[in-house]
N, C-alpha and C positions, 0 to 999 in steps of 0.2 A: 322183706324178700321180694327180688326180682319175679315179674311175670312175663313168661316168655310167650310170643304171640305170633301166627302166621295169619295174615291180615288178606283175605280175599278183596281185591279192587278191582276183579272184573274181568282182567286175561290174564292175572297170574298173583302170586302170593308174595307178601312182603315180609320180612321178618322184622319183627320189633320187640324190644326188651322196656317193660313197663316197670317204673321203678318210683317209689313214692307213692301218697294216701291217695287211694282211690276217691276220695271225696275232694281232692284238688283240682282244677283246670288243667286239660292236658297240655304239654307242651311238645309238638313233635321236631324233634330234632335232626337236622339234616348235615351229614359227615360231608367230608371233601373229597379230594380225589379228581375224577371219577375214579373208581376203583378200589377204594378204600370201603371201610365199613363202621358202623358205630362205636366200634373200641378205639376208633380216633380220638374219642373224650376221654376214655378210660374212665376214672372216678371223679374228675375234675368239676364237672356239672352237678355231682350230688347234692352240694349244699341249697342248690336250689329246690329239692324237694321239700322245702318249709315252706314254698309259694305254689309250686305246680307239681303235678307227675310229670316226669318223664318219660316221654315216649321215643327212646332211642332205636330209630330207625334204619334196616339196611336199605338202601335204595334201590330202584329196578335193577335184577340179575347183578346184584352186588351183597358179597357178606353172604348171609345164611338165608337169604331170601331165594325165590326159586329161580334158577339159571336158565329155564327153557324159556323164558321169555324171549320172542324174536328180535333180534339185531336192530330191525327198523322200529321198533319201539323203544330203543337206548336214544331219547332226545330229551333236551332239556325243557320241551313243552309235554311230553308226555309224563315226565318225573315231576313237573309242576301240578300236573292235573292229579297225578297219584297223591299229593298232600290230602288235597280234597276227600279223595278216595278213602284215604288212610282214615280220617275223620269218620266219617259216614260207616265202616268199619267197625271204628270204636263205640259206635253211638253218642259222639261229641257233638253236640249242635254249636258248642262255643269251644274254641280251641287257639293256641297261638304256636306261632313256628318261630323256630330258630335256625338259621343255616350258616355254617362255616365253610368259607372259600368257594370251592364248587357248589357245596349247599347253599351257601349266602346267594348263588347265580339262581337255584331252582326257587328257592323262598322268595325272591325279588320277582323271579317270573311270575310266581303263585299270586303274589299280592297284586302284580299289574294284570293278569289274565283272569283273577278271580277276585275282583274288589270287593272288600268287605267280608268275604268267605271267613277269614281269620280275624279273632278280636284283637290280636297283637302279632306285629311281625319283626322279627333281629335279624338285618343283615349284617354278620361281622367278616370283615376282611372279604369285601365282594367288590364287584365292578358292574355298571348297568350297559356296558359296551367293550365287545371283545377288543376293539382299538387301544383299550389301555393294558393289552396282553401282547402288543405288536412287535416291542422293543425288549422285550425279555431278552434275545439273544445279545442285544447290546448290554443291557445290565449285565449278564452274565458273564463279560467280556472284562467288565471292570470290579467284579467282586472281589471282595477283599476278606481275609488275606489270601495273598496269592498261591499258598502252598495248599488251599482248599479249593480253587478255582476251576482248576481241569477234572476233579473228582466232581464237582457240582455240574458243570458243563456238561460230562459224560453221562451222567444221570438224567440229565434233561432229552439228551439227545437219544436215549435208548430208551425213551418211553414208547416211541414207535413200533419198537420189536420185541417187548417184553411179552412173555409166553406161559411164564410159571408162577405161581404165588411166592415162590421164593426169590424170583429175580424182581419182582415188583417191591417183596418186602427190602431188598438190598438197596433198589432205587431210592425208597424212602429214608433209607439209613444215610444214604449219601447225599442227599438232597436236605438234609435236615437243619446243617447250619446255615444254609440259604434261607431258611424260614425263622431263623430268630434273628432280632437286632444285634446281637453279640454271637457270632458264628462260635463261637469256644463257649459259650453257655454252659455251665457245668449242669445245669436243669435237664439240658437235652438227654443225657444219660437217664435220668431218673424217668422223663417223660415215655422214652423208649422201653423201659421196665415194665412201667404200668400199662402202656398198651399190649405188649408182650402177654403179661399175667392176664390181661381181658379176653385171650384169646382172638386175634383177629383173622378173618378171612377174605383173602384178596381176591380180586376179579380182574386179572392182566386183561382179557380180552375185551371188557369194558374201557380201561385206559387206552389200551391200543387204540381204540377205536376213535375215542375223543381227542387224543393227543395229536391226530391229523386232521382234526375237522373246529381246531379253534375251540377246543372245550365246550361246545355246546354252542357256541357263535351266540351268545347273549348278545339281544341289540331290544334294549327297552327304554333306553334314555330320551327318547322322544314321547314316549306313552307316560311316563312317570307320574303325571298329574292323575292318572286313572286310578292310583293306589288311594283308596278312604279308608283305610282303617288305621290304627296308631303305628306309627314305624319307629324304629330306632334303629340309627347305622351306626356301626362300630367300626375303627380302624386302628391300625399299629402304625406311628408316624415313621417305622423304620420297615413297613412291608416291601420287600422287594420285587412281590409276585402283584399284588393287587393295591398300587398306591393310596393314598390317602386322599389323594385329589379326586381318585374316582369316588370314593364315601362322599365327600363334600358337595360334588355335583349332586348325587342322588339325594343328599339331604336338603339342598336348595331347592331342588323341582319338585318335589314330594310333600305337598301340602301338611304343614303341621309337624313333621319328622323330627325327630331329635338326633343328633350326632354326639359322639363322643369320640376322640382321638385318644388312643394311650401311647404317650410319650415316649414310655420306656420299652415297646414293645414293637415286634417285628408282624410275621404273620400269625403268631401265635399268643395273642394277650391273654387267654384264658389258662395259660403255663408260665408265660413270663411275668403279670401282673394278675396272679387268681384273687387276689381280695378285691382289689380295685374292679377287676373284672366282674366278678360276683355281685358286688354291692351295687353298680350300675344296672347290669341286668336283672336283677331281682327289684329294683325301686321301681324300673320302668314295668316291668309285669305285674306287679303289686298296684301300680297305678293305673294300668290298663284294664287288668282283670278282676277291680274291685266290682 
């Protein structure tokens, strides 16, 4: 049964759904976006509850977390600090962190700025520097198939003007083909149904702010040697947003880091290659948290 929490992190409260045995170490799960919430993962990570207790977090001012957190605190550094605050609020001296997409930025920032705080960190489909995102407009111009290109380009451009939850939901739907290796993957529809069933709550204000500010402006590539805990870096070979080269660089610069590239995936390996994804993540967590 899910355990719903509003966790006090000092200046605001963050919503979390705890799922899995209380006796297992917590895995703090960080969603993408920004502007999305924990329902991005629907039930895809649930099989990991044979190894960890999932802490599906709604990041600062997003999802069902308090929306009153001041906009000046909507920063990558603050959201990284929130991870440690969440662990303290849970009374968990030993925990792991998993982040996907923007959540991977937060997880990596946390690993760099709070070295050793987490017993293990998984960075999935992220980058260590915003330079890897600079040529997205050029990548959009060559996106195939052509009949989906304008739809995806328009959705990216409209992020800076998104105003309502319905608007953001529409943008995510329009962008989804971009995030899969196969833009016409039939699993896209199933994924969207499962997310909708989980009851997403979108934060258009957060997306609007971050979309014009480099999505947090992550810049940690020159500090990656500070990471001391076990780190697993995951990437999709066909990821159009966060290229696998960015993950390869992270794994090269973090001492002892592991790297796994899902050859059949884009930006959504937990949907595109679920069994392989779960096997890799489970194996890493069991080895790191034993």
